N, C-alpha and C positions, 0 to 999 in steps of 0.2 A: 884868567878872566876872558869873557867873550863880549863882543859887541854885536848884539842881536839886531836883526833887521827883517823887513818884509819887502819882497819884490812884487811889483804890480805891473801888469800891462793893462792900460786903460784906453779903450777906443771911444773917443768923444762922439763919434757918429752913432754908434749903437748904445753908448753909455754902459757898456759891459766892462767889468774889471775881473781879471783872474789874478789871484795872489797866492804866495806861499812864503813861509817863514824860513829864515836861515839863522843858525845859531852863532857861527863865528865870523869875525872880520867884516861886519856890516858898515864900517866907517868909510868915508869918502875916499881916502887914500888907497884903500884896497878894493872894496866893492865897486866904487866908482870906476876904477880902472878895469876891473873884470867886465862889468856890464858895458862900458863904453867901447872897450877894445874888442871883446870877444862875443858879446851878446847884443850887438847893434843891428842885427838882422831880425826882423819880426818873427819869422818862422822859428829861428833858433832860440830867441828869447822866450817865446811861448812854450817851446819844448822844455826848456830849463824849468820854467815855473810849473808846467803841467805835471812834472814828476813829484810835486808836493814838497813837504818840508825837508830842509837840507841841513846837514851838519856844517858843510862848507861848500862854497862855489869855487870851482877851479876853472882853468882854461877850457877843459873838455867836459862834455856831459857824460860820455860813457867811454869805456876802455877802447872799444873798436875805433872810435873817432880819433883817439890819441895814438893809434897805430899799434896797439898791443895785439898779440896773436890771440886766437880764440882760447887757447889754453891759458895764457896769461890773464885774459879778461875774466875767466872763471874764478880767479883768486881775489878779484876786487871785492872788498866788503868794508864795513865800518871798521872792523878790527885790523884788516890788512889792506889799506887803500893803496891804489897805484898812483904814482907820481902824476900830478897835474889833472887828475880825474875827480870830478865833483862827487860828494858823498851825500846820499839821500837816505832818510830814515826808513822809508818803505822799501825801496829797491835794495839797499845795502845793509839794512839791519833787520828787515822783516817786520817792522812795526805796522800796525793798522791805525786808521783814523788820522793819518798825516797827509791826506790828499790836499791838492790845491783847492782854494775856496773861490767860488765865482759869485760876484755881486752884479746886480742888475740896477738900472736907473741910477747909475753912479755919477759922481762928479768928484773933483779932487778933495773937497772938504768932507764929503760923506765917506770917501775912502779913508781919509785921515781918522775920522771918528770910528769907523768900523775896525780899523787896525788897532787903535788904542783900546777898544772894547774887547776884541778877541785876543790880543797879545799885549797886555798892559806892561810887560817887561821889555818891549822892543825900544831900541834907541833911535833907529833910523827907518824911514820908509823910502823906498826907491820906486819911482813912478815912471814907467816907460810909455811914451806916447808914439804910436806908429805913424809913419809918414805915408804919403801916397806912393812913394817909391819902394815901400817894403822895409824901410829902415826904422830904427827906434831911437828917439831922443830921450835921454834919461835925465830925470830931475830927482832931487832928494830933499828931505826935510828931517829935522830931528823931532822927537815926540815930546820934548820938554815944554814947548810953548803950546798954549791953547789955540792960537791962531797960526797955522802953518805958513811958512814962507818956503816956496819950492824953488830951489836953486838948480840951475842947469849945469850938467857936467859936459865938458867938451875937450877935445884934443887941441893943444896949441898948434900942432901940425900933425902930419901923418904918423909920426913915431914919438913925438914929444910927450912931456908929462901932461896930465890933465889939470885943468884950471877951473876954478869956480867962476862962472860968469857973474857979472854984477847984476845982470837983468834977472828979475824973477819971472816965473811962469804966470801968465794971466790966470785969473780965477777960473775961467771957463775956457780951456784951450779950444781952438777952432777945430771943427770936424775936418776930416781929410778931404 
């Protein structure tokens, strides 16, 4: 079984959202840890999402980043994935039509509705809000409710487990 999700970077200032689907491990205990620990930098999070639909998100985006040699990197594919390297349908399986989706004039509710329309089988939506310092704060919601409640993921400390904060995201997050 898979827990499908969509990752979104939403800029409240420009109201632009870029999003992409992920097939496996979209639940908070896994995807929350991946995004909060390894994709909390805006540039890195945007790079992850810009590669389009993914089979799975791992610690590294590409083999070179993970320290694999050029020769080893050439072997990374959907069928022969390298350890800790994300797998994308376009890059690693050669599929077309799996690009990231860009939305304009967005807000958290319209993102929720758009994701449910485009990907009705998705269980979780991950919404990243960039900060002025170039970091990303990650929120999530499940798609079973008609009115989303966005919960923030955070680290208990620098290396501790992630915890769901009690506080919900405001309906319209402040611009940077």
